[in-house]
N, C-alpha and C positions, 0 to 999 in steps of 0.2 A: 504494499500499499504506499509506503513512503517513497519508494522509487517512482511510482506513477504520479504521485502528488508533486514530487520534485520536478518530474518532466513537464507537468502541466504549468508549474510556476515558471519554468524556463521558457516554455512556449509563449506564455502570456507576456513575459518581459521582452522577448524577441519581437513579438507582434507590436507591442507598444513602442519599442525603439524604432521599428520600421515606420510606424505611423508618424512618429515625431520627426523623422528624417525626410519624409515624403515631400518633394518639392511642390510648391504651389505655383500656379500660373498667374503672374502679375499682368496688369493691363499693358505694361511696357513690353512684356514678352508677346502679348497677342498683337500689338502693333508691328513688332518685328516679323511676325508671320503674315499679317494682312498686307503690308506694303508690297512685298514681292508677289504675293498672290494676285493682287489687283493688276500689277503690271504684266504678269504672265498671262492673266485672263485677257488683257487688252491686246497683247501680242498674238495670242491664239485667235482672237476675234478678227484681227487684221489679216491673219494668214488664211483662215478658213472662209471668211465672208468676202463679199465683193468690195468691202470698204478698203481704203488704202491703209497700209500699215502705219504710216505716220499719223493719219487721222484716228485710227483706233487707239494708238498709244497715247495720243493727246487727250482722247476721252477718258482713258484709264487713269491718266495722271490726276484728273480732277478729284475722284474719291480718295486716291492715295495722298494728295496734298491735304484734303480735309482730314484724313486720319492722322497725318503728321502734325497738322495744326492742333488737333485735339490733344495728341500726346505731348506736344511741347508747351502748349499755353493753357489749355483747359484743365488737364489732369497730368501735370508733369510728374515724373518719377521722383520719389524722395530718396535721399541718401541713407535713410535709416534702415532700409531693407537690404542694403548691399552687405556682402559678406566681408 
């Protein structure tokens, strides 16, 4: 009985340790994912559709700029969450 109880305690502590170390996704991380995704979507639209590539990229930069403006001015990352 003591062996299984000890094993359960170890498992619980390992699970708790993993939960504490689990990284969280910050808004700044999402911005870093969204910016290239928007530009790749614009490039893909320009290649696949009949629209010209420069026009499709110009349209794709509008939401990318809005996202960048949001990240820089509306909700800037704070230095307190940095390691």
